[in-house]
mmCIF file of the N, C-alpha and C atoms, coordinates in Angstrom:
data_MODEL
# 
_entry.id   MODEL 
# 
loop_
_atom_site.group_PDB 
_atom_site.id 
_atom_site.type_symbol 
_atom_site.label_atom_id 
_atom_site.label_alt_id 
_atom_site.label_comp_id 
_atom_site.label_asym_id 
_atom_site.label_entity_id 
_atom_site.label_seq_id 
_atom_site.pdbx_PDB_ins_code 
_atom_site.Cartn_x 
_atom_site.Cartn_y 
_atom_site.Cartn_z 
_atom_site.occupancy 
_atom_site.B_iso_or_equiv 
_atom_site.pdbx_formal_charge 
_atom_site.auth_seq_id 
_atom_site.auth_comp_id 
_atom_site.auth_asym_id 
_atom_site.auth_atom_id 
_atom_site.pdbx_PDB_model_num 
ATOM 1   N N  . MET A 1 1  ? 81.973 -64.675 -25.867 1.00 0.00 ? 1  MET A N  1 
ATOM 2   C CA . MET A 1 1  ? 82.231 -66.016 -26.364 1.00 0.00 ? 1  MET A CA 1 
ATOM 3   C C  . MET A 1 1  ? 80.900 -66.714 -26.665 1.00 0.00 ? 1  MET A C  1 
ATOM 4   N N  . ALA A 1 2  ? 80.991 -67.691 -27.517 1.00 0.00 ? 2  ALA A N  1 
ATOM 5   C CA . ALA A 1 2  ? 79.796 -68.369 -27.997 1.00 0.00 ? 2  ALA A CA 1 
ATOM 6   C C  . ALA A 1 2  ? 79.713 -69.799 -27.480 1.00 0.00 ? 2  ALA A C  1 
ATOM 7   N N  . GLU A 1 3  ? 78.547 -70.379 -27.646 1.00 0.00 ? 3  GLU A N  1 
ATOM 8   C CA . GLU A 1 3  ? 78.315 -71.788 -27.333 1.00 0.00 ? 3  GLU A CA 1 
ATOM 9   C C  . GLU A 1 3  ? 77.898 -72.495 -28.611 1.00 0.00 ? 3  GLU A C  1 
ATOM 10  N N  . TYR A 1 4  ? 78.327 -73.747 -28.771 1.00 0.00 ? 4  TYR A N  1 
ATOM 11  C CA . TYR A 1 4  ? 78.044 -74.492 -29.995 1.00 0.00 ? 4  TYR A CA 1 
ATOM 12  C C  . TYR A 1 4  ? 77.608 -75.914 -29.681 1.00 0.00 ? 4  TYR A C  1 
ATOM 13  N N  . PHE A 1 5  ? 76.679 -76.408 -30.489 1.00 0.00 ? 5  PHE A N  1 
ATOM 14  C CA . PHE A 1 5  ? 76.382 -77.828 -30.551 1.00 0.00 ? 5  PHE A CA 1 
ATOM 15  C C  . PHE A 1 5  ? 76.896 -78.306 -31.901 1.00 0.00 ? 5  PHE A C  1 
ATOM 16  N N  . ALA A 1 6  ? 77.498 -79.476 -31.927 1.00 0.00 ? 6  ALA A N  1 
ATOM 17  C CA . ALA A 1 6  ? 77.989 -80.055 -33.179 1.00 0.00 ? 6  ALA A CA 1 
ATOM 18  C C  . ALA A 1 6  ? 77.447 -81.463 -33.307 1.00 0.00 ? 6  ALA A C  1 
ATOM 19  N N  . ARG A 1 7  ? 77.060 -81.817 -34.522 1.00 0.00 ? 7  ARG A N  1 
ATOM 20  C CA . ARG A 1 7  ? 76.597 -83.179 -34.827 1.00 0.00 ? 7  ARG A CA 1 
ATOM 21  C C  . ARG A 1 7  ? 77.605 -83.766 -35.800 1.00 0.00 ? 7  ARG A C  1 
ATOM 22  N N  . VAL A 1 8  ? 78.190 -84.896 -35.442 1.00 0.00 ? 8  VAL A N  1 
ATOM 23  C CA . VAL A 1 8  ? 79.248 -85.501 -36.243 1.00 0.00 ? 8  VAL A CA 1 
ATOM 24  C C  . VAL A 1 8  ? 78.839 -86.906 -36.663 1.00 0.00 ? 8  VAL A C  1 
ATOM 25  N N  . GLU A 1 9  ? 79.014 -87.208 -37.949 1.00 0.00 ? 9  GLU A N  1 
ATOM 26  C CA . GLU A 1 9  ? 78.805 -88.553 -38.473 1.00 0.00 ? 9  GLU A CA 1 
ATOM 27  C C  . GLU A 1 9  ? 80.080 -88.990 -39.169 1.00 0.00 ? 9  GLU A C  1 
ATOM 28  N N  . LEU A 1 10 ? 80.521 -90.196 -38.891 1.00 0.00 ? 10 LEU A N  1 
ATOM 29  C CA . LEU A 1 10 ? 81.684 -90.762 -39.567 1.00 0.00 ? 10 LEU A CA 1 
ATOM 30  C C  . LEU A 1 10 ? 81.199 -91.859 -40.503 1.00 0.00 ? 10 LEU A C  1 
ATOM 31  N N  . HIS A 1 11 ? 81.401 -91.670 -41.785 1.00 0.00 ? 11 HIS A N  1 
ATOM 32  C CA . HIS A 1 11 ? 80.984 -92.665 -42.771 1.00 0.00 ? 11 HIS A CA 1 
ATOM 33  C C  . HIS A 1 11 ? 82.147 -93.612 -43.044 1.00 0.00 ? 11 HIS A C  1 
ATOM 34  N N  . GLY A 1 12 ? 81.890 -94.895 -42.988 1.00 0.00 ? 12 GLY A N  1 
ATOM 35  C CA . GLY A 1 12 ? 82.931 -95.895 -43.216 1.00 0.00 ? 12 GLY A CA 1 
ATOM 36  C C  . GLY A 1 12 ? 83.901 -96.025 -42.059 1.00 0.00 ? 12 GLY A C  1 
ATOM 37  N N  . ALA A 1 13 ? 83.491 -95.603 -40.887 1.00 0.00 ? 13 ALA A N  1 
ATOM 38  C CA . ALA A 1 13 ? 84.374 -95.636 -39.721 1.00 0.00 ? 13 ALA A CA 1 
ATOM 39  C C  . ALA A 1 13 ? 84.448 -97.032 -39.112 1.00 0.00 ? 13 ALA A C  1 
ATOM 40  N N  . LYS A 1 14 ? 85.529 -97.290 -38.423 1.00 0.00 ? 14 LYS A N  1 
ATOM 41  C CA . LYS A 1 14 ? 85.721 -98.556 -37.704 1.00 0.00 ? 14 LYS A CA 1 
ATOM 42  C C  . LYS A 1 14 ? 85.379 -98.334 -36.238 1.00 0.00 ? 14 LYS A C  1 
ATOM 43  N N  . TRP A 1 15 ? 84.481 -99.160 -35.755 1.00 0.00 ? 15 TRP A N  1 
ATOM 44  C CA . TRP A 1 15 ? 84.065 -99.086 -34.348 1.00 0.00 ? 15 TRP A CA 1 
ATOM 45  C C  . TRP A 1 15 ? 84.975 -99.954 -33.521 1.00 0.00 ? 15 TRP A C  1 
ATOM 46  N N  . PRO A 1 16 ? 85.458 -99.541 -32.387 1.00 0.00 ? 16 PRO A N  1 
ATOM 47  C CA . PRO A 1 16 ? 85.285 -98.239 -31.752 1.00 0.00 ? 16 PRO A CA 1 
ATOM 48  C C  . PRO A 1 16 ? 86.457 -97.278 -32.007 1.00 0.00 ? 16 PRO A C  1 
ATOM 49  N N  . ASP A 1 17 ? 87.493 -97.740 -32.666 1.00 0.00 ? 17 ASP A N  1 
ATOM 50  C CA . ASP A 1 17 ? 88.726 -96.953 -32.777 1.00 0.00 ? 17 ASP A CA 1 
ATOM 51  C C  . ASP A 1 17 ? 88.518 -95.555 -33.356 1.00 0.00 ? 17 ASP A C  1 
ATOM 52  N N  . ASP A 1 18 ? 87.849 -95.445 -34.488 1.00 0.00 ? 18 ASP A N  1 
ATOM 53  C CA . ASP A 1 18 ? 87.665 -94.135 -35.116 1.00 0.00 ? 18 ASP A CA 1 
ATOM 54  C C  . ASP A 1 18 ? 86.837 -93.201 -34.243 1.00 0.00 ? 18 ASP A C  1 
ATOM 55  N N  . TYR A 1 19 ? 85.886 -93.760 -33.538 1.00 0.00 ? 19 TYR A N  1 
ATOM 56  C CA . TYR A 1 19 ? 85.038 -92.922 -32.690 1.00 0.00 ? 19 TYR A CA 1 
ATOM 57  C C  . TYR A 1 19 ? 85.784 -92.460 -31.438 1.00 0.00 ? 19 TYR A C  1 
ATOM 58  N N  . GLU A 1 20 ? 86.635 -93.296 -30.901 1.00 0.00 ? 20 GLU A N  1 
ATOM 59  C CA . GLU A 1 20 ? 87.447 -92.879 -29.757 1.00 0.00 ? 20 GLU A CA 1 
ATOM 60  C C  . GLU A 1 20 ? 88.405 -91.764 -30.170 1.00 0.00 ? 20 GLU A C  1 
ATOM 61  N N  . GLU A 1 21 ? 88.974 -91.890 -31.367 1.00 0.00 ? 21 GLU A N  1 
ATOM 62  C CA . GLU A 1 21 ? 89.876 -90.856 -31.881 1.00 0.00 ? 21 GLU A CA 1 
ATOM 63  C C  . GLU A 1 21 ? 89.111 -89.540 -32.088 1.00 0.00 ? 21 GLU A C  1 
ATOM 64  N N  . LEU A 1 22 ? 87.911 -89.621 -32.641 1.00 0.00 ? 22 LEU A N  1 
ATOM 65  C CA . LEU A 1 22 ? 87.078 -88.433 -32.827 1.00 0.00 ? 22 LEU A CA 1 
ATOM 66  C C  . LEU A 1 22 ? 86.779 -87.773 -31.486 1.00 0.00 ? 22 LEU A C  1 
ATOM 67  N N  . HIS A 1 23 ? 86.345 -88.557 -30.515 1.00 0.00 ? 23 HIS A N  1 
ATOM 68  C CA . HIS A 1 23 ? 85.999 -88.025 -29.195 1.00 0.00 ? 23 HIS A CA 1 
ATOM 69  C C  . HIS A 1 23 ? 87.195 -87.313 -28.572 1.00 0.00 ? 23 HIS A C  1 
ATOM 70  N N  . GLU A 1 24 ? 88.363 -87.912 -28.641 1.00 0.00 ? 24 GLU A N  1 
ATOM 71  C CA . GLU A 1 24 ? 89.564 -87.300 -28.071 1.00 0.00 ? 24 GLU A CA 1 
ATOM 72  C C  . GLU A 1 24 ? 89.923 -86.001 -28.786 1.00 0.00 ? 24 GLU A C  1 
ATOM 73  N N  . ALA A 1 25 ? 89.816 -85.989 -30.115 1.00 0.00 ? 25 ALA A N  1 
ATOM 74  C CA . ALA A 1 25 ? 90.146 -84.790 -30.891 1.00 0.00 ? 25 ALA A CA 1 
ATOM 75  C C  . ALA A 1 25 ? 89.189 -83.644 -30.570 1.00 0.00 ? 25 ALA A C  1 
ATOM 76  N N  . LEU A 1 26 ? 87.897 -83.951 -30.479 1.00 0.00 ? 26 LEU A N  1 
ATOM 77  C CA . LEU A 1 26 ? 86.925 -82.912 -30.161 1.00 0.00 ? 26 LEU A CA 1 
ATOM 78  C C  . LEU A 1 26 ? 87.104 -82.402 -28.735 1.00 0.00 ? 26 LEU A C  1 
ATOM 79  N N  . GLU A 1 27 ? 87.425 -83.292 -27.825 1.00 0.00 ? 27 GLU A N  1 
ATOM 80  C CA . GLU A 1 27 ? 87.644 -82.891 -26.439 1.00 0.00 ? 27 GLU A CA 1 
ATOM 81  C C  . GLU A 1 27 ? 88.816 -81.910 -26.334 1.00 0.00 ? 27 GLU A C  1 
ATOM 82  N N  . LYS A 1 28 ? 89.865 -82.125 -27.113 1.00 0.00 ? 28 LYS A N  1 
ATOM 83  C CA . LYS A 1 28 ? 91.016 -81.213 -27.122 1.00 0.00 ? 28 LYS A CA 1 
ATOM 84  C C  . LYS A 1 28 ? 90.619 -79.821 -27.601 1.00 0.00 ? 28 LYS A C  1 
ATOM 85  N N  . GLU A 1 29 ? 89.586 -79.740 -28.420 1.00 0.00 ? 29 GLU A N  1 
ATOM 86  C CA . GLU A 1 29 ? 89.116 -78.454 -28.946 1.00 0.00 ? 29 GLU A CA 1 
ATOM 87  C C  . GLU A 1 29 ? 88.032 -77.832 -28.068 1.00 0.00 ? 29 GLU A C  1 
ATOM 88  N N  . GLY A 1 30 ? 87.691 -78.512 -26.968 1.00 0.00 ? 30 GLY A N  1 
ATOM 89  C CA . GLY A 1 30 ? 86.719 -77.959 -26.033 1.00 0.00 ? 30 GLY A CA 1 
ATOM 90  C C  . GLY A 1 30 ? 85.312 -78.499 -26.161 1.00 0.00 ? 30 GLY A C  1 
ATOM 91  N N  . PHE A 1 31 ? 85.094 -79.491 -27.023 1.00 0.00 ? 31 PHE A N  1 
ATOM 92  C CA . PHE A 1 31 ? 83.776 -80.095 -27.192 1.00 0.00 ? 31 PHE A CA 1 
ATOM 93  C C  . PHE A 1 31 ? 83.637 -81.304 -26.278 1.00 0.00 ? 31 PHE A C  1 
ATOM 94  N N  . ILE A 1 32 ? 82.501 -81.403 -25.610 1.00 0.00 ? 32 ILE A N  1 
ATOM 95  C CA . ILE A 1 32 ? 82.227 -82.537 -24.730 1.00 0.00 ? 32 ILE A CA 1 
ATOM 96  C C  . ILE A 1 32 ? 80.885 -83.153 -25.140 1.00 0.00 ? 32 ILE A C  1 
ATOM 97  N N  . ASN A 1 33 ? 80.631 -84.378 -24.695 1.00 0.00 ? 33 ASN A N  1 
ATOM 98  C CA . ASN A 1 33 ? 79.386 -85.047 -25.092 1.00 0.00 ? 33 ASN A CA 1 
ATOM 99  C C  . ASN A 1 33 ? 78.366 -85.095 -23.960 1.00 0.00 ? 33 ASN A C  1 
ATOM 100 N N  . CYS A 1 34 ? 78.392 -84.056 -23.122 1.00 0.00 ? 34 CYS A N  1 
ATOM 101 C CA . CYS A 1 34 ? 77.390 -83.937 -22.073 1.00 0.00 ? 34 CYS A CA 1 
ATOM 102 C C  . CYS A 1 34 ? 77.148 -82.455 -21.779 1.00 0.00 ? 34 CYS A C  1 
ATOM 103 N N  . ILE A 1 35 ? 76.028 -82.171 -21.137 1.00 0.00 ? 35 ILE A N  1 
ATOM 104 C CA . ILE A 1 35 ? 75.701 -80.811 -20.724 1.00 0.00 ? 35 ILE A CA 1 
ATOM 105 C C  . ILE A 1 35 ? 75.232 -80.848 -19.275 1.00 0.00 ? 35 ILE A C  1 
ATOM 106 N N  . THR A 1 36 ? 75.322 -79.718 -18.612 1.00 0.00 ? 36 THR A N  1 
ATOM 107 C CA . THR A 1 36 ? 74.829 -79.604 -17.248 1.00 0.00 ? 36 THR A CA 1 
ATOM 108 C C  . THR A 1 36 ? 73.800 -78.476 -17.209 1.00 0.00 ? 36 THR A C  1 
ATOM 109 N N  . PRO A 1 37 ? 72.523 -78.827 -17.251 1.00 0.00 ? 37 PRO A N  1 
ATOM 110 C CA . PRO A 1 37 ? 71.463 -77.805 -17.184 1.00 0.00 ? 37 PRO A CA 1 
ATOM 111 C C  . PRO A 1 37 ? 71.505 -77.070 -15.846 1.00 0.00 ? 37 PRO A C  1 
ATOM 112 N N  . THR A 1 38 ? 70.678 -76.066 -15.720 1.00 0.00 ? 38 THR A N  1 
ATOM 113 C CA . THR A 1 38 ? 70.665 -75.249 -14.509 1.00 0.00 ? 38 THR A CA 1 
ATOM 114 C C  . THR A 1 38 ? 70.318 -76.043 -13.254 1.00 0.00 ? 38 THR A C  1 
ATOM 115 N N  . ASP A 1 39 ? 69.685 -77.208 -13.399 1.00 0.00 ? 39 ASP A N  1 
ATOM 116 C CA . ASP A 1 39 ? 69.376 -78.013 -12.211 1.00 0.00 ? 39 ASP A CA 1 
ATOM 117 C C  . ASP A 1 39 ? 70.608 -78.753 -11.684 1.00 0.00 ? 39 ASP A C  1 
ATOM 118 N N  . GLY A 1 40 ? 71.739 -78.688 -12.435 1.00 0.00 ? 40 GLY A N  1 
ATOM 119 C CA . GLY A 1 40 ? 72.983 -79.285 -11.981 1.00 0.00 ? 40 GLY A CA 1 
ATOM 120 C C  . GLY A 1 40 ? 73.150 -80.757 -12.275 1.00 0.00 ? 40 GLY A C  1 
ATOM 121 N N  . ASP A 1 41 ? 72.150 -81.382 -12.879 1.00 0.00 ? 41 ASP A N  1 
ATOM 122 C CA . ASP A 1 41 ? 72.192 -82.811 -13.171 1.00 0.00 ? 41 ASP A CA 1 
ATOM 123 C C  . ASP A 1 41 ? 72.775 -83.027 -14.572 1.00 0.00 ? 41 ASP A C  1 
ATOM 124 N N  . THR A 1 42 ? 74.012 -83.513 -14.673 1.00 0.00 ? 42 THR A N  1 
ATOM 125 C CA . THR A 1 42 ? 74.684 -83.683 -15.954 1.00 0.00 ? 42 THR A CA 1 
ATOM 126 C C  . THR A 1 42 ? 73.940 -84.688 -16.826 1.00 0.00 ? 42 THR A C  1 
ATOM 127 N N  . LYS A 1 43 ? 73.754 -84.313 -18.083 1.00 0.00 ? 43 LYS A N  1 
ATOM 128 C CA . LYS A 1 43 ? 73.049 -85.159 -19.049 1.00 0.00 ? 43 LYS A CA 1 
ATOM 129 C C  . LYS A 1 43 ? 73.987 -85.499 -20.195 1.00 0.00 ? 43 LYS A C  1 
ATOM 130 N N  . ARG A 1 44 ? 74.042 -86.756 -20.571 1.00 0.00 ? 44 ARG A N  1 
ATOM 131 C CA . ARG A 1 44 ? 74.837 -87.187 -21.723 1.00 0.00 ? 44 ARG A CA 1 
ATOM 132 C C  . ARG A 1 44 ? 74.053 -86.873 -22.993 1.00 0.00 ? 44 ARG A C  1 
ATOM 133 N N  . LEU A 1 45 ? 74.733 -86.341 -23.984 1.00 0.00 ? 45 LEU A N  1 
ATOM 134 C CA . LEU A 1 45 ? 74.102 -86.038 -25.266 1.00 0.00 ? 45 LEU A CA 1 
ATOM 135 C C  . LEU A 1 45 ? 73.976 -87.306 -26.104 1.00 0.00 ? 45 LEU A C  1 
ATOM 136 N N  . PRO A 1 46 ? 73.052 -87.309 -27.057 1.00 0.00 ? 46 PRO A N  1 
ATOM 137 C CA . PRO A 1 46 ? 72.927 -88.469 -27.939 1.00 0.00 ? 46 PRO A CA 1 
ATOM 138 C C  . PRO A 1 46 ? 74.234 -88.725 -28.695 1.00 0.00 ? 46 PRO A C  1 
ATOM 139 N N  . SER A 1 47 ? 74.418 -89.919 -29.143 1.00 0.00 ? 47 SER A N  1 
ATOM 140 C CA . SER A 1 47 ? 75.620 -90.303 -29.876 1.00 0.00 ? 47 SER A CA 1 
ATOM 141 C C  . SER A 1 47 ? 75.850 -89.361 -31.054 1.00 0.00 ? 47 SER A C  1 
ATOM 142 N N  . GLY A 1 48 ? 77.071 -88.868 -31.182 1.00 0.00 ? 48 GLY A N  1 
ATOM 143 C CA . GLY A 1 48 ? 77.425 -87.991 -32.286 1.00 0.00 ? 48 GLY A CA 1 
ATOM 144 C C  . GLY A 1 48 ? 77.199 -86.517 -32.028 1.00 0.00 ? 48 GLY A C  1 
ATOM 145 N N  . PHE A 1 49 ? 76.603 -86.151 -30.882 1.00 0.00 ? 49 PHE A N  1 
ATOM 146 C CA . PHE A 1 49 ? 76.374 -84.753 -30.543 1.00 0.00 ? 49 PHE A CA 1 
ATOM 147 C C  . PHE A 1 49 ? 77.419 -84.300 -29.535 1.00 0.00 ? 49 PHE A C  1 
ATOM 148 N N  . TYR A 1 50 ? 77.898 -83.084 -29.730 1.00 0.00 ? 50 TYR A N  1 
ATOM 149 C CA . TYR A 1 50 ? 78.897 -82.501 -28.843 1.00 0.00 ? 50 TYR A CA 1 
ATOM 150 C C  . TYR A 1 50 ? 78.526 -81.060 -28.544 1.00 0.00 ? 50 TYR A C  1 
ATOM 151 N N  . PHE A 1 51 ? 79.020 -80.558 -27.406 1.00 0.00 ? 51 PHE A N  1 
ATOM 152 C CA . PHE A 1 51 ? 78.738 -79.197 -26.958 1.00 0.00 ? 51 PHE A CA 1 
ATOM 153 C C  . PHE A 1 51 ? 80.045 -78.527 -26.556 1.00 0.00 ? 51 PHE A C  1 
ATOM 154 N N  . ALA A 1 52 ? 80.151 -77.238 -26.863 1.00 0.00 ? 52 ALA A N  1 
ATOM 155 C CA . ALA A 1 52 ? 81.311 -76.460 -26.428 1.00 0.00 ? 52 ALA A CA 1 
ATOM 156 C C  . ALA A 1 52 ? 80.845 -75.057 -26.084 1.00 0.00 ? 52 ALA A C  1 
ATOM 157 N N  . LYS A 1 53 ? 81.448 -74.480 -25.065 1.00 0.00 ? 53 LYS A N  1 
ATOM 158 C CA . LYS A 1 53 ? 81.172 -73.088 -24.738 1.00 0.00 ? 53 LYS A CA 1 
ATOM 159 C C  . LYS A 1 53 ? 82.488 -72.350 -24.589 1.00 0.00 ? 53 LYS A C  1 
ATOM 160 N N  . ALA A 1 54 ? 82.412 -71.064 -24.633 1.00 0.00 ? 54 ALA A N  1 
ATOM 161 C CA . ALA A 1 54 ? 83.582 -70.198 -24.523 1.00 0.00 ? 54 ALA A CA 1 
ATOM 162 C C  . ALA A 1 54 ? 84.551 -70.397 -25.677 1.00 0.00 ? 54 ALA A C  1 
ATOM 163 N N  . LEU A 1 55 ? 84.004 -70.680 -26.860 1.00 0.00 ? 55 LEU A N  1 
ATOM 164 C CA . LEU A 1 55 ? 84.827 -70.744 -28.057 1.00 0.00 ? 55 LEU A CA 1 
ATOM 165 C C  . LEU A 1 55 ? 84.727 -69.411 -28.787 1.00 0.00 ? 55 LEU A C  1 
ATOM 166 N N  . SER A 1 56 ? 85.446 -69.294 -29.846 1.00 0.00 ? 56 SER A N  1 
ATOM 167 C CA . SER A 1 56 ? 85.437 -68.105 -30.678 1.00 0.00 ? 56 SER A CA 1 
ATOM 168 C C  . SER A 1 56 ? 84.040 -67.805 -31.198 1.00 0.00 ? 56 SER A C  1 
ATOM 169 N N  . ASP A 1 57 ? 83.725 -66.528 -31.365 1.00 0.00 ? 57 ASP A N  1 
ATOM 170 C CA . ASP A 1 57 ? 82.476 -66.124 -31.991 1.00 0.00 ? 57 ASP A CA 1 
ATOM 171 C C  . ASP A 1 57 ? 82.548 -66.277 -33.510 1.00 0.00 ? 57 ASP A C  1 
ATOM 172 N N  . ASP A 1 58 ? 83.724 -66.573 -34.038 1.00 0.00 ? 58 ASP A N  1 
ATOM 173 C CA . ASP A 1 58 ? 83.933 -66.716 -35.480 1.00 0.00 ? 58 ASP A CA 1 
ATOM 174 C C  . ASP A 1 58 ? 83.498 -68.120 -35.914 1.00 0.00 ? 58 ASP A C  1 
ATOM 175 N N  . LYS A 1 59 ? 82.304 -68.232 -36.476 1.00 0.00 ? 59 LYS A N  1 
ATOM 176 C CA . LYS A 1 59 ? 81.749 -69.537 -36.857 1.00 0.00 ? 59 LYS A CA 1 
ATOM 177 C C  . LYS A 1 59 ? 82.633 -70.261 -37.867 1.00 0.00 ? 59 LYS A C  1 
ATOM 178 N N  . ALA A 1 60 ? 83.218 -69.531 -38.793 1.00 0.00 ? 60 ALA A N  1 
ATOM 179 C CA . ALA A 1 60 ? 84.088 -70.158 -39.797 1.00 0.00 ? 60 ALA A CA 1 
ATOM 180 C C  . ALA A 1 60 ? 85.307 -70.781 -39.130 1.00 0.00 ? 60 ALA A C  1 
ATOM 181 N N  . LYS A 1 61 ? 85.868 -70.106 -38.140 1.00 0.00 ? 61 LYS A N  1 
ATOM 182 C CA . LYS A 1 61 ? 87.033 -70.647 -37.427 1.00 0.00 ? 61 LYS A CA 1 
ATOM 183 C C  . LYS A 1 61 ? 86.657 -71.923 -36.677 1.00 0.00 ? 61 LYS A C  1 
ATOM 184 N N  . VAL A 1 62 ? 85.523 -71.926 -36.026 1.00 0.00 ? 62 VAL A N  1 
ATOM 185 C CA . VAL A 1 62 ? 85.075 -73.109 -35.286 1.00 0.00 ? 62 VAL A CA 1 
ATOM 186 C C  . VAL A 1 62 ? 84.825 -74.262 -36.245 1.00 0.00 ? 62 VAL A C  1 
ATOM 187 N N  . SER A 1 63 ? 84.251 -73.987 -37.402 1.00 0.00 ? 63 SER A N  1 
ATOM 188 C CA . SER A 1 63 ? 83.960 -75.069 -38.349 1.00 0.00 ? 63 SER A CA 1 
ATOM 189 C C  . SER A 1 63 ? 85.235 -75.692 -38.915 1.00 0.00 ? 63 SER A C  1 
ATOM 190 N N  . ARG A 1 64 ? 86.362 -74.999 -38.854 1.00 0.00 ? 64 ARG A N  1 
ATOM 191 C CA . ARG A 1 64 ? 87.632 -75.531 -39.355 1.00 0.00 ? 64 ARG A CA 1 
ATOM 192 C C  . ARG A 1 64 ? 88.430 -76.274 -38.287 1.00 0.00 ? 64 ARG A C  1 
ATOM 193 N N  . LEU A 1 65 ? 87.913 -76.403 -37.081 1.00 0.00 ? 65 LEU A N  1 
ATOM 194 C CA . LEU A 1 65 ? 88.661 -77.045 -36.001 1.00 0.00 ? 65 LEU A CA 1 
ATOM 195 C C  . LEU A 1 65 ? 89.092 -78.461 -36.346 1.00 0.00 ? 65 LEU A C  1 
ATOM 196 N N  . SER A 1 66 ? 88.281 -79.150 -37.101 1.00 0.00 ? 66 SER A N  1 
ATOM 197 C CA . SER A 1 66 ? 88.606 -80.546 -37.415 1.00 0.00 ? 66 SER A CA 1 
ATOM 198 C C  . SER A 1 66 ? 89.636 -80.666 -38.517 1.00 0.00 ? 66 SER A C  1 
ATOM 199 N N  . GLY A 1 67 ? 89.951 -79.565 -39.154 1.00 0.00 ? 67 GLY A N  1 
ATOM 200 C CA . GLY A 1 67 ? 90.885 -79.752 -40.083 1.00 0.00 ? 67 GLY A CA 1 
ATOM 201 C C  . GLY A 1 67 ? 91.519 -79.207 -41.127 1.00 0.00 ? 67 GLY A C  1 
# 
């Protein structure tokens, strides 16, 4: 399985509703907005960045998750 970082920008989005919807949708697909390095201290990623692990190795399939 692979690990992915994703950077998402919403153009013309309404704050905060569209961003909350995006966050929930990505979370359902296994993407989160934080990482836990080997030191065990969870770090929040910058706004718009998401991380997922244990997803498909098929990059094309992962890129279609949103739609």
